[in-house]
N, C-alpha and C positions, 0 to 999 in steps of 0.2 A: 314298756316297763321303764319307770324312772330309776335313777341311780340309787335313791333312797330305798326303793322297793327291792332293788338288786341286793344291796348290802344287808338289808334286814332278813332276806330269805336265803342268800347263797354264801357259801364259804369255799375256800380252795380245796380241790380234790386232786392236786398234783403238786409235787415238791420240786419240779424243774424251775430254774430261775426264770422270772417273767418280768420283762421291762422293755421299753423302747430305747434302743441304743444309737441308731444311725438313721439318717434320712437317705433313702434310695432316690437318686435324682437322674432323670433322663431328659434328653433334648426335646423329646416329643412323647405323647401319651403311648403307653404300652398296655397291651391286653394279654394277660397270661393267667395260668392256673398254678397254684402252689399247694404243697401238702406238708404236714408235720404230724408226728406221732407222739402221743403222751401216755405215760403209764399212770393209771388212776390209783390214788392212795387208799381209797375206801370203797368207792362205788356208790350208786344211788339210783333214783328213778327219774328225777327231773334236773335238768342242767340249764345253765345260761353262760355265755361267754362275754367277757369284758374286754373292751378295746379303748385305745386313745390315739389321737393324731399328733401327740407332742412327744418330744424327746425327754427322757428322764435324767440322763447324766451326760456330762461332757466326755466326748470320745477323744482319746490321745491328747493332742495339744489344743483341741478345740477348733481347729481350722476347718474341720468337716462338719461336725455337729456339736452343739452345746446344750446344756440343760435348759429345758423349757422352749427350745426351738419348736416351731409348729410346721407340720407337713402341709403340702398343697391340697388342692381339691382333687379327690379321687373317688371312685365309685366301686362298691362291692356289687358285682353283677350277679353273683350267686355264692352260696356257702352251704356246705353240707358236712356232716360228721357221721362216723360209723364205728362200730366196735369190731376188733379183730384180735387174734391171738399173738401176732408178731408185728414188729415195726417195719415190715416190708409187705405185709398182706394188703389186699384190697377187701374192704368190708363186704360181707354178703348182702347187707342191707344198709342203704344210705338213708339218713334223715335230713331232709331239707331244713335249713335254718332261715328264719325270717326276722324282720325288723319292723315292728308295728304292723305285722300281717303281710308285709311286702317282701319279696325275695331279694330285691336290690336295695341298696342303701347308699346315699351320697354322703361323703365325709368332707366337711368344709371348714371345720373349726377345731379348736383345741379341746373342746368338751368331750369327756369320756362318754362312751355309749355301750349298750349291751344288747344282746339278742333277745328274742322272745323265748319263752319256755321251750325246751327241747325234751321230749319224753323219751327216756331210755330205760333200760333195765341192766345195770352194770354191777360188777363186783370188784373187789380189790384185785389189783394187778392186771385188770383188763387194759387193752391198748385202745386208746381213742384216736382215730384217724381224723384229722381236721383238714378240710380242703376249701380253698377260697379261689374264686375267679374274680379278678379285678381289672379296672382300667384306670390308669393314671400316670403321672410323670414325677410325682414327689410324694413319698409315703414312708412311714417308719418301719424299721425292721430290727432284728437283733443279730448282728454280725457274729457275735461270740456265743450264740445259743449252743448249749451242750445237748442238742437235740437233733434228730434226723429231719432235716428240712430239705425239700427238693422242689424243682420246678418242671412242669410238663414241657416236653419238646415237640416239635412238629410231627414226629413219627409216633407220638403217643407215649413214649417212654418218659420216665422222670429221672433227672440227674440232680446231685447235690447242689444246692444254691440257697444261701441264707436270705436272699432278698425277697422275703415274704412277710407281710404283716401278720403278727402272731397275737393270740389272745393274751391279755395281761393276767387273766384268771380263768381257769377251768372251774366254773362255779357249780357246786352241787347243793341241793336244798336239804340234805340229810340233817338229822337232829345232832347238834353239837353242844358242848358245854363251854368251850373256849376257842377263840381264834388267836393263834400265835404267829406273829410275823417275824421274818428275819430280814433286816434292812442293811445292805452293805454293798461291797464291790464284787469283783470277779472271784474273790476267795469265798465269799458267801454263796455266790451263784453256783459255783462248782467247777470252774475252770481248773484243770489239773487232774481231773478224773476223765475216764473214757466217755465219749459221746454215748448217750442213751443208757449208761450203766447204772445211774441212780446210786452211785457210791459216794457222792459228795456228803459232807458232814450234816447239812440241813436234812437231807433225805434219811440219813442214818439216825439222827435225833428223832425225826418223825416216826420212824419205825419203832422206836422205844417208848413213845408216848401212848397214853390211853386212847382207845379207839374213838372216844367222843371229843377229841381235840383236833382241830383243823390247823394245818401248817401252810403258810403262804410264804414262798421264797421270793423276796423282793430284791435279791442281789443282782447286780449288773456290772459288767466289765468296765474298768477305768473310772468307776464312780468315786466321787470325793464327798467328804462331809459337807463341804460348802455347797455342793449341788443340792443335797437334801435340805440344808439350812435355808435355801432360797424359798422353801415352803411352797413349791409348785405341786403339780399333779402327783408326783411320785410320793412325796411325804403325805399328801392328802390321802392316798390309798392306804398307807400304813396306819393312819389314824383310825381306820375302821377295824383294827385288830384290838384285842383286849390286852395282849402283852406284845411288846415289840423289842426284839433283840437288835441292838445297834452295834455294828462292827465296821468301823471306818479307820482311816489314818494312813494306810500305805500309799495310796495315790496322792493324797494331800502332801505328804512329805516328799514324794518323788517329784512333785511339781512346785517345790520350793516354798510351801507354806510354812510359816514359823510355828513353833510349838504353841505359842500364845494364840495364833490364829486358829489352829486346829482345835485347841481347847474351847475357844469361844464358839466355834461352829458346832462342836459336840453339845455344848451347853444349850445353844439355840434349838437344836433338834430335840433334846430331852425336854426342854420347857414347852415346846410346841406340842409334843406328844402327851405330856402330862396335863396340859391345859384342857385336853378333851377327854381325860379320864383313862389314858393308856398307862399300863404298868411298863416300866422301861428297864431292860437288862442291858447294861453297857459292857461291851467287850473291850479288853485292852487291845492295842494294835498288834496284829499278827507279826511274827518274825518274817523278815524278808531279805536277810543277808545284806543289810545296808552297811555302807562304809562312810567315813569322813563326817561331814556336817549332817548328812541324812541320818547316820547312826546316832549322833548326839541328839538330834530332834526326836528320833524314835524313843529313846530312853526318857527324854523330857516329857513327851506326851503321855507315855505310860505312867510316869510318876504323877503327873497331874490327874490322870484317871484314878489312880489308887489313893491319892491323898486328898483331892478336892472334889472331883466330879462324882466320886463315890457317894457323896452326901446328897447329890442332886438326883441320881438314879435310884431305883428301888433295889438294885443289886448289881454287883460286878461279877463278870465271868472272866477269869484271867487266861485268855487265849495264849498269850505269850509264854506264860509259865507252863502251860500244858504241852505246847508243840515246839517251843524254843529249846535250843541246846542248854545244857546245865549252865548256871551262873559261873563266871561273869559273861557268858556268851548267849544270853537269851535272845539276842537279835538274829542269831543264826537259825536257819530253818532246815533241820535234818530231813524232813519229809517234803521239802520244796516250798518255795514261797506261795505257790498255789498247791496246797497239800494234795498228795496222791491219795489213793484209796485207803492205804494203811494209815496214813496220818489222819484222814477224815474219820476213820473208825476209832482211833485213839481219842480224838477230840470229842466225838459224839458220846463215847463211853464216859468221859470225864464230866460232860454236861449232864448226862442222865443220872449220874451218881451224886451230883451236887444238890445242895438244898434248894436250888432254883426250881426244881421240879415241884416241890411242895408249895411254891409261891404262885404258880401260874394262875392268873386271874380269870375268874369266870366272866361270862358275857356281860357287857355293859347294858 
């Protein structure tokens, strides 16, 4: 299946944050089996999983992994998925996953790739168990995934370990009217909520949307606007959405980007998305208890969003006004810089009550 065929047919059926954050690096090839559990948003009959061998955003100070870094050569020896009731069960029935008809697949470039069609019969809130056996010394994974990820031990047991390549999309071919993406950092991803709880604000927004709308969470920890503005594979995925919610700024400011630099990066992202026909909803920078110069930059960027960038995007959603403390302390985050479940509920309710819901664009 080509990528064009994948995007024409499949859309996201899970609201967990999905991106490649770090490269796992070993001195020699490792062979191991990993698992992860996903809650399905809607269910369906046919699925395909999307993967990539490149890093989407810069991690921490960039000394370990940077945006657009590419993994080494590694091989998927086998992959299978199954449906269960809980995120610790073993599926009664496993479905072998293939790539071009083959059980194994060699990964050696930065090009995204997808699986063959996987025939399932699932419903909303079913748990999809994903299992991969691979061999390699350098491959991408998601260190801050808010998901139950584990690795098989010699005795057959599984213990928590995030160093497992994960799908970038759990794709379902169900009928939809609109694809809505959320592009951002760990705040968008859902860090700050309990692992596997699906109480992050993107998930709560998805719960309140019409059943024929697909939500893809493209949030990833430590992400910066300038990572997305590099126009790599991460932003390329977002371009396949009809509407993209863009929420950046915290990590840019914490890494000493000036207000002008952040504004320019946001403009670049907006322009790139609108050039391919996406509708863009730009968020103000979330509150993060910043002080000193960072606090001044935070206010300057949000002023730029409200006064200048608002004319470039299709709409603005004022994250800071919803979850920040009352003025003049909008930069203070009462629900945490990474909003807790209560804060996420408040934000989702505000989004769902806004005029943005009436604007969501139908499929291109």
